DRENDO-1510 file (C-alpha; in Angstrom, 1 decimal, always signed):
<recs>
REC; n; res; u; v; w
REC; 1; MET; -14.9; +189.5; +193.2 .
REC; 2; THR; -11.1; +189.0; +193.8 .
REC; 3; PRO; -9.7; +186.3; +191.5 .
REC; 4; PRO; -7.9; +183.3; +193.1 .
REC; 5; GLU; -4.2; +183.5; +193.6 .
REC; 6; ILE; -2.8; +180.8; +191.3 .
REC; 7; PHE; +0.8; +181.6; +192.1 .
REC; 8; ASP; +2.5; +182.5; +195.2 .
REC; 9; ARG; +3.7; +186.2; +194.8 .
REC; 10; SER; +6.3; +186.1; +197.5 .
REC; 11; LEU; +7.8; +182.9; +196.2 .
REC; 12; ARG; +7.7; +184.3; +192.7 .
REC; 13; ARG; +9.8; +187.4; +193.8 .
REC; 14; LEU; +12.2; +185.2; +195.8 .
REC; 15; ARG; +12.8; +182.8; +192.9 .
REC; 16; ARG; +13.5; +185.7; +190.5 .
REC; 17; ASP; +15.9; +187.3; +193.0 .
REC; 18; ARG; +17.8; +184.0; +193.3 .
REC; 19; ALA; +18.0; +183.6; +189.7 .
REC; 20; GLN; +19.2; +187.1; +188.8 .
REC; 21; PRO; +23.0; +186.8; +189.4 .
REC; 22; ALA; +23.5; +183.9; +187.1 .
REC; 23; TYR; +20.7; +184.5; +184.7 .
REC; 24; ALA; +22.8; +185.1; +181.7 .
REC; 25; ALA; +23.7; +181.4; +181.7 .
REC; 26; PHE; +20.1; +180.3; +181.5 .
REC; 27; ASP; +18.5; +182.9; +179.2 .
REC; 28; PHE; +18.2; +180.8; +176.0 .
REC; 29; LEU; +14.4; +180.5; +176.1 .
REC; 30; ARG; +13.8; +184.2; +176.7 .
REC; 31; ALA; +16.4; +185.0; +173.9 .
REC; 32; GLN; +14.3; +182.9; +171.6 .
REC; 33; MET; +11.2; +185.0; +172.6 .
REC; 34; LEU; +13.1; +188.3; +172.3 .
REC; 35; ASP; +14.0; +187.3; +168.6 .
REC; 36; GLY; +10.3; +186.6; +167.8 .
REC; 37; ILE; +9.3; +189.9; +169.4 .
REC; 38; ALA; +11.9; +191.7; +167.3 .
REC; 39; GLU; +10.6; +190.1; +164.1 .
REC; 40; ARG; +7.1; +191.2; +164.9 .
REC; 41; LEU; +8.2; +194.7; +165.8 .
REC; 42; ASP; +10.2; +195.0; +162.6 .
REC; 43; SER; +7.0; +194.6; +160.6 .
REC; 44; VAL; +5.4; +197.6; +162.3 .
REC; 45; THR; +6.0; +201.0; +160.5 .
REC; 46; ARG; +4.7; +203.4; +163.1 .
REC; 47; ARG; +7.0; +205.3; +165.4 .
REC; 48; PHE; +7.0; +204.6; +169.1 .
REC; 49; GLU; +8.0; +207.1; +171.8 .
REC; 50; ASP; +7.2; +205.8; +175.2 .
REC; 51; VAL; +7.8; +202.0; +175.8 .
REC; 52; LEU; +7.1; +199.8; +178.9 .
REC; 53; ASP; +9.1; +196.6; +179.3 .
REC; 54; LEU; +6.7; +194.6; +181.4 .
REC; 55; GLY; +8.7; +191.9; +183.3 .
REC; 56; CYS; +12.1; +193.1; +182.1 .
REC; 57; PHE; +14.5; +190.4; +183.5 .
REC; 58; ASP; +17.9; +191.7; +182.7 .
REC; 59; GLY; +16.8; +194.4; +180.5 .
REC; 60; ALA; +17.8; +192.6; +177.2 .
REC; 61; PHE; +14.9; +194.1; +175.3 .
REC; 62; ALA; +16.1; +196.8; +173.1 .
REC; 63; PRO; +13.5; +199.6; +172.5 .
REC; 64; PRO; +13.1; +201.2; +169.1 .
REC; 65; PRO; +15.5; +204.0; +168.2 .
REC; 66; GLY; +14.6; +207.2; +170.0 .
REC; 67; ALA; +12.1; +205.7; +172.4 .
REC; 68; ARG; +11.9; +206.3; +176.1 .
REC; 69; ILE; +11.7; +203.0; +178.0 .
REC; 70; THR; +10.4; +202.2; +181.4 .
REC; 71; ARG; +11.2; +198.7; +182.9 .
REC; 72; ILE; +9.5; +196.9; +185.7 .
REC; 73; ASP; +9.8; +193.3; +187.1 .
REC; 74; PRO; +8.2; +191.4; +189.8 .
REC; 75; GLY; +11.6; +190.6; +191.3 .
REC; 76; ALA; +13.5; +193.5; +193.0 .
REC; 77; ALA; +16.9; +192.2; +191.9 .
REC; 78; PHE; +16.1; +192.2; +188.2 .
REC; 79; ALA; +14.3; +195.5; +188.4 .
REC; 80; GLY; +17.2; +197.1; +190.2 .
REC; 81; ALA; +19.9; +195.8; +187.8 .
REC; 82; ALA; +18.0; +196.9; +184.8 .
REC; 83; GLY; +17.4; +200.4; +186.2 .
REC; 84; GLY; +13.6; +199.7; +186.7 .
REC; 85; VAL; +11.1; +199.4; +189.4 .
REC; 86; GLN; +9.6; +196.3; +191.2 .
REC; 87; ALA; +5.9; +195.7; +190.4 .
REC; 88; ASP; +3.5; +193.0; +189.6 .
REC; 89; GLU; +2.0; +192.9; +186.1 .
REC; 90; ASP; -1.6; +192.5; +187.3 .
REC; 91; ARG; -1.6; +195.4; +189.9 .
REC; 92; PRO; -2.2; +198.9; +188.9 .
REC; 93; THR; +1.1; +200.8; +188.3 .
REC; 94; PHE; +0.8; +203.5; +185.7 .
REC; 95; PRO; -1.8; +206.1; +184.7 .
REC; 96; ASP; -4.0; +205.4; +181.7 .
REC; 97; ALA; -2.6; +206.1; +178.2 .
REC; 98; SER; +1.0; +206.3; +179.4 .
REC; 99; PHE; +2.7; +204.3; +176.6 .
REC; 100; ASP; +2.3; +203.5; +172.9 .
REC; 101; LEU; +4.2; +200.2; +173.0 .
REC; 102; ILE; +4.1; +197.6; +175.8 .
REC; 103; VAL; +6.4; +194.5; +175.5 .
REC; 104; SER; +6.2; +191.6; +177.9 .
REC; 105; VAL; +8.6; +188.7; +177.4 .
REC; 106; GLY; +8.6; +185.7; +179.5 .
REC; 107; THR; +6.6; +186.6; +182.6 .
REC; 108; LEU; +2.7; +186.5; +181.8 .
REC; 109; ASP; +2.6; +182.7; +182.2 .
REC; 110; THR; +3.3; +183.1; +186.0 .
REC; 111; VAL; +0.9; +186.0; +186.5 .
REC; 112; SER; -2.0; +185.0; +188.9 .
REC; 113; ASP; -4.6; +187.4; +187.2 .
REC; 114; LEU; -3.7; +187.2; +183.5 .
REC; 115; PRO; -6.9; +188.7; +182.3 .
REC; 116; GLY; -6.3; +191.6; +184.7 .
REC; 117; ALA; -2.8; +192.1; +183.6 .
REC; 118; LEU; -3.9; +192.4; +179.9 .
REC; 119; ALA; -6.7; +194.7; +180.9 .
REC; 120; LEU; -4.2; +197.0; +182.7 .
REC; 121; ALA; -1.8; +196.9; +179.8 .
REC; 122; ARG; -4.8; +197.9; +177.5 .
REC; 123; ARG; -5.6; +200.8; +179.9 .
REC; 124; ALA; -2.0; +201.9; +180.0 .
REC; 125; LEU; -1.7; +202.2; +176.2 .
REC; 126; ARG; -2.6; +205.2; +174.1 .
REC; 127; PRO; -5.1; +204.8; +171.3 .
REC; 128; ASP; -3.5; +202.8; +168.6 .
REC; 129; GLY; -0.8; +201.6; +171.0 .
REC; 130; LEU; +0.7; +198.2; +170.5 .
REC; 131; LEU; +1.0; +195.2; +173.0 .
REC; 132; LEU; +3.6; +192.4; +172.0 .
REC; 133; ALA; +3.9; +189.5; +174.5 .
REC; 134; ALA; +5.6; +186.1; +174.6 .
REC; 135; PHE; +5.5; +183.4; +177.2 .
REC; 136; THR; +5.4; +179.7; +177.5 .
REC; 137; GLY; +2.1; +177.9; +177.2 .
REC; 138; GLY; +0.5; +175.1; +175.2 .
REC; 139; ALA; +2.2; +171.7; +175.8 .
REC; 140; THR; +5.2; +173.2; +177.5 .
REC; 141; LEU; +7.2; +170.7; +179.7 .
REC; 142; SER; +5.0; +167.7; +178.5 .
REC; 143; THR; +7.8; +165.3; +179.0 .
REC; 144; LEU; +8.5; +166.5; +182.6 .
REC; 145; ARG; +4.8; +166.3; +183.3 .
REC; 146; ALA; +4.6; +162.7; +182.1 .
REC; 147; ALA; +7.7; +161.7; +184.1 .
REC; 148; LEU; +6.3; +163.2; +187.3 .
REC; 149; ARG; +3.0; +161.6; +186.7 .
REC; 150; ALA; +4.6; +158.2; +186.3 .
REC; 151; ALA; +6.7; +158.7; +189.4 .
REC; 152; GLU; +3.9; +159.8; +191.6 .
REC; 153; GLY; +1.4; +157.0; +190.6 .
REC; 154; ASP; -2.4; +157.4; +191.2 .
REC; 155; ALA; -2.3; +160.6; +193.2 .
REC; 156; PRO; +0.2; +163.1; +191.4 .
REC; 157; ALA; +0.5; +166.5; +192.8 .
REC; 158; ALA; +0.0; +169.5; +190.6 .
REC; 159; ARG; +3.7; +170.5; +189.9 .
REC; 160; ILE; +3.6; +171.9; +186.4 .
REC; 161; HIS; +1.9; +175.3; +185.9 .
REC; 162; PRO; -1.5; +175.5; +184.1 .
REC; 163; GLN; -0.7; +176.5; +180.5 .
REC; 164; VAL; -2.4; +179.0; +178.3 .
REC; 165; ASP; -3.0; +177.7; +174.7 .
REC; 166; VAL; -2.9; +179.8; +171.6 .
REC; 167; ARG; -6.6; +179.9; +171.2 .
REC; 168; ALA; -7.2; +181.1; +174.8 .
REC; 169; GLY; -4.5; +183.7; +174.3 .
REC; 170; GLY; -6.4; +185.3; +171.5 .
REC; 171; ASP; -9.6; +185.1; +173.5 .
REC; 172; LEU; -8.0; +186.8; +176.4 .
REC; 173; LEU; -6.8; +189.7; +174.2 .
REC; 174; ALA; -10.2; +190.2; +172.9 .
REC; 175; ARG; -11.8; +190.1; +176.4 .
REC; 176; ALA; -9.2; +192.7; +177.5 .
REC; 177; GLY; -10.4; +195.1; +174.8 .
REC; 178; PHE; -7.6; +194.7; +172.3 .
REC; 179; ALA; -8.4; +195.4; +168.7 .
REC; 180; LEU; -7.0; +193.3; +165.9 .
REC; 181; PRO; -5.8; +190.5; +168.2 .
REC; 182; VAL; -3.5; +187.9; +166.9 .
REC; 183; ALA; -2.0; +184.8; +168.7 .
REC; 184; ASP; +0.4; +182.3; +167.3 .
REC; 185; ILE; +2.8; +179.7; +168.7 .
REC; 186; GLU; +6.3; +178.5; +168.2 .
REC; 187; THR; +7.7; +175.3; +169.5 .
REC; 188; LEU; +11.1; +174.8; +170.6 .
REC; 189; SER; +12.7; +171.4; +171.5 .
REC; 190; VAL; +15.6; +171.2; +173.9 .
REC; 191; ARG; +17.4; +167.9; +174.6 .
REC; 192; TYR; +18.8; +166.9; +177.9 .
REC; 193; GLY; +21.1; +164.2; +179.2 .
REC; 194; ASP; +19.1; +163.7; +182.4 .
REC; 195; LEU; +16.3; +165.2; +184.4 .
REC; 196; PHE; +18.6; +167.2; +186.5 .
REC; 197; GLY; +19.9; +169.3; +183.6 .
REC; 198; LEU; +16.3; +170.4; +182.9 .
REC; 199; ILE; +15.8; +171.2; +186.6 .
REC; 200; ARG; +18.9; +173.3; +186.6 .
REC; 201; ASP; +17.7; +175.3; +183.6 .
REC; 202; LEU; +14.2; +175.8; +185.1 .
REC; 203; ARG; +15.8; +177.1; +188.3 .
REC; 204; GLY; +18.2; +179.4; +186.4 .
REC; 205; MET; +15.5; +181.0; +184.4 .
REC; 206; ALA; +13.2; +181.2; +187.6 .
REC; 207; ALA; +10.6; +178.8; +186.0 .
REC; 208; THR; +10.1; +176.2; +188.7 .
REC; 209; ASN; +6.8; +175.6; +190.5 .
REC; 210; LEU; +5.2; +178.7; +192.0 .
REC; 211; MET; +1.8; +177.2; +192.9 .
REC; 212; PRO; +1.1; +177.5; +196.7 .
REC; 213; GLY; +0.7; +174.4; +198.8 .
REC; 214; THR; +2.6; +172.0; +196.5 .
REC; 215; PRO; +4.2; +169.3; +198.7 .
REC; 216; PRO; +8.0; +168.9; +198.1 .
REC; 217; LEU; +9.4; +166.0; +196.0 .
REC; 218; THR; +10.8; +163.1; +198.0 .
REC; 219; ARG; +14.0; +161.6; +197.0 .
REC; 220; ASP; +12.3; +158.3; +196.1 .
REC; 221; THR; +9.8; +160.2; +193.8 .
REC; 222; LEU; +12.6; +162.3; +192.3 .
REC; 223; ALA; +14.5; +159.2; +191.5 .
REC; 224; ARG; +11.5; +157.5; +189.9 .
REC; 225; ALA; +10.9; +160.7; +187.9 .
REC; 226; ALA; +14.5; +160.7; +186.7 .
REC; 227; GLN; +14.1; +157.1; +185.5 .
REC; 228; ALA; +10.9; +157.9; +183.7 .
REC; 229; PHE; +12.5; +160.9; +182.0 .
REC; 230; ALA; +15.5; +158.7; +180.9 .
REC; 231; ALA; +13.1; +156.0; +179.5 .
REC; 232; ARG; +11.8; +158.7; +177.0 .
REC; 233; ALA; +15.4; +159.2; +175.6 .
REC; 234; ASP; +16.4; +159.1; +172.1 .
REC; 235; PRO; +18.9; +156.4; +171.0 .
REC; 236; ASP; +21.7; +158.9; +171.9 .
REC; 237; GLY; +20.6; +158.9; +175.4 .
REC; 238; ARG; +19.2; +162.4; +175.4 .
REC; 239; THR; +15.6; +163.2; +176.2 .
REC; 240; ALA; +13.7; +166.0; +174.4 .
REC; 241; GLU; +11.6; +168.5; +176.3 .
REC; 242; ARG; +9.1; +170.8; +174.6 .
REC; 243; PHE; +8.6; +174.5; +175.1 .
REC; 244; ASP; +5.9; +176.1; +173.2 .
REC; 245; ILE; +6.1; +179.9; +173.0 .
REC; 246; VAL; +2.8; +181.8; +172.7 .
REC; 247; TYR; +2.9; +185.3; +171.0 .
REC; 248; LEU; +0.2; +187.7; +171.6 .
REC; 249; THR; -0.3; +190.9; +169.5 .
REC; 250; GLY; -3.0; +193.4; +170.1 .
REC; 251; TRP; -3.7; +197.1; +169.5 .
REC; 252; ALA; -5.6; +199.6; +171.8 .
REC; 253; PRO; -8.6; +200.6; +169.9 .
REC; 254; ALA; -8.4; +203.8; +167.7 .
REC; 255; GLU; -10.7; +205.4; +165.0 .
REC; 256; THR; -8.0; +205.1; +162.5 .
REC; 257; GLN; -7.8; +201.4; +162.6 .
REC; 258; PRO; -9.5; +199.1; +160.0 .
REC; 259; LYS; -12.9; +197.7; +161.1 .
REC; 260; PRO; -14.4; +194.4; +160.4 .
REC; 261; ALA; -17.2; +194.3; +158.0 .
REC; 262; ARG; -20.6; +194.4; +159.6 .
REC; 263; ARG; -22.4; +191.1; +159.7 .
REC; 264; GLY; -24.7; +190.8; +156.8 .
REC; 265; SER; -23.1; +193.5; +154.7 .
REC; 266; ALA; -21.7; +191.0; +152.1 .
REC; 267; THR; -22.8; +191.6; +148.5 .
REC; 268; ALA; -22.0; +188.2; +147.3 .
REC; 269; SER; -22.9; +184.7; +148.7 .
REC; 270; LEU; -20.3; +182.1; +149.4 .
REC; 271; ALA; -22.4; +179.4; +147.8 .
REC; 272; ASP; -22.6; +181.4; +144.6 .
REC; 273; ALA; -18.8; +181.8; +144.6 .
REC; 274; LEU; -18.2; +178.0; +145.1 .
REC; 275; ARG; -20.7; +177.2; +142.4 .
REC; 276; GLN; -18.7; +179.4; +139.9 .
REC; 277; ARG; -15.5; +177.5; +140.8 .
REC; 278; ASP; -17.1; +174.0; +139.9 .
</recs>
């Protein structure tokens, strides 16, 4: 059964192509994600030879020393500028066991078939290969969501993308067949002088609404949303917006990896241990 298309693929490519020329002025959120990915990669002692940058944007991710890197992006302009190829993350692209490290920074939150994309990444990894991913999820854009809800009254349109929370992220890794799955979250607060500054940032990072069939905002609705956004301002007149960055870490299964203990194999009871502490 073909999963529903949550996001408009053509619009996604178009928005990315439009954002590419000036992206460097709006890359602060992805730069934060790249820092988080680098910290996690620094803690890994194994050597990587073949790396896939899955959703490469401007090619800012630096591979480990000596590694060969392949870059793909759903937008042709980003892919071309980074020396990569244009491809969607949830459609087969590479043979199985092609890479020992896959890094995806800032794109998986707008993939229509996220479980499928993770399953493809798992297949593209060699045994004991590593996936590191970061994307916005959780309560991202909660202030904008509330402002739009207030502006549109009793029948608000779906204008903010559905968000993956950290628990669901871990579950998706397990369902895709990753071993030792880990999901964690980091919250970033960005303060804006008005709603239009936030909208400029979202357009600049190719992060505006990609859901098909969403009616355009009218001028009156946009004005009410701007007022509702401003009403949530701090005393200095700036309004905080929330970005939750979800990080996923998973390994392709391998015989050399540690295995969880078999259920029922414990030799001591938790109740006994607690009684000894009393």
